[in-house]
C-alpha positions in Angstrom: 0.0 0.0 0.0 2.9 2.3 0.7 4.1 1.9 -2.9 0.6 2.8 -4.2 0.7 6.0 -2.0 4.2 6.9 -3.3 2.8 6.2 -6.9 0.4 9.1 -6.4 3.2 11.6 -6.6 5.8 9.7 -8.6 4.7 9.3 -12.2 6.7 6.1 -13.0 4.9 4.1 -10.2 1.3 3.3 -11.1 -1.1 3.6 -8.2 -4.0 1.4 -9.3 -2.2 -1.9 -9.6 -0.5 -1.5 -6.3 -3.8 -0.7 -4.6 -5.4 -3.8 -6.1 -2.4 -5.9 -5.1 -2.7 -4.5 -1.5 -6.4 -5.4 -1.5 -5.6 -8.9 -2.5 -2.9 -9.3 0.1 -5.0 -7.7 2.8 -7.9 -10.1 2.0 -5.6 -13.0 2.6 -3.8 -11.7 5.7 -5.6 -9.0 7.7 -9.4 -8.5 7.9 -8.7 -5.2 9.7 -6.5 -3.7 6.9 -8.9 -5.1 4.2 -11.8 -3.3 5.9 -9.7 -0.1 6.2 -8.9 -0.3 2.5 -12.5 -1.0 1.4 -13.9 1.9 3.5 -11.1 4.3 2.4 -12.8 7.3 0.7 -10.3 7.4 -2.2 -9.2 3.8 -2.6 -12.3 1.9 -1.5 -14.5 2.6 -4.6 -11.6 1.5 -6.9 -11.2 -1.8 -5.1 -14.9 -2.5 -4.8 -15.4 -1.8 -8.5 -12.5 -4.1 -9.4 -13.9 -6.9 -7.2 -17.4 -6.6 -8.5 -16.8 -6.0 -12.2 -13.1 -5.9 -12.9 -13.8 -2.3 -13.9 -11.7 0.8 -13.6 -13.1 4.3 -13.6 -12.7 6.4 -16.7 -10.9 9.2 -14.8 -8.4 6.7 -13.4 -7.7 5.4 -16.9 -7.2 8.9 -18.3 -5.0 10.0 -15.4 -2.9 6.9 -15.5 -2.4 7.2 -19.3 -1.5 10.8 -19.1 1.0 10.3 -16.3 2.6 7.4 -18.0 3.0 9.4 -21.2 4.6 12.3 -19.3 6.9 9.8 -17.5 8.0 8.2 -20.7 8.7 11.5 -22.4 10.7 12.7 -19.3 12.6 9.4 -19.3 13.5 9.8 -23.0 15.5 13.0 -22.1 17.2 11.5 -19.1 18.2 8.0 -20.0 21.1 7.0 -22.2 20.1 6.5 -25.9 20.2 2.7 -25.9 17.7 2.6 -22.9 15.2 5.4 -23.9 12.7 3.0 -25.4 12.2 0.9 -22.3 9.9 3.2 -20.2 7.8 4.0 -23.3 7.4 0.3 -24.1 6.4 -0.6 -20.5 4.0 2.3 -20.2 2.4 1.4 -23.6 1.9 -2.2 -22.5 0.3 -1.1 -19.2 -1.9 1.4 -21.1 -3.1 -1.3 -23.5 -3.9 -3.6 -20.6 -5.7 -0.8 -18.7 -7.8 0.4 -21.6 -8.9 -3.2 -22.4 -10.5 -3.5 -18.9 -14.1 -2.5 -18.6 -14.8 1.1 -17.7 -16.9 1.9 -14.6 -19.9 3.9 -15.5 -20.2 7.0 -13.2 -23.5 7.3 -11.5 
């Protein structure tokens, strides 16, 4: 869960997959932490939607894609020439996976 929280401010770390992984681990290890995560005002709806429908909110998809694009562009300028393609390829693969998931309909 700490990695997911760090991912909120660091663009190269995706928040959503780490929140879902934390929810899975909490469901196996700690009913108390699982309850905390499910009732959390920011992360709770994301986890509940994932468990019910394997759906991700449209806003989360848009934000994740935008942050991954900015991260890949920034990495292009910082990394050595032979490694510049790696962040872009990883972010593109995650974006394809993310956009193939069902989108939660806002009520």
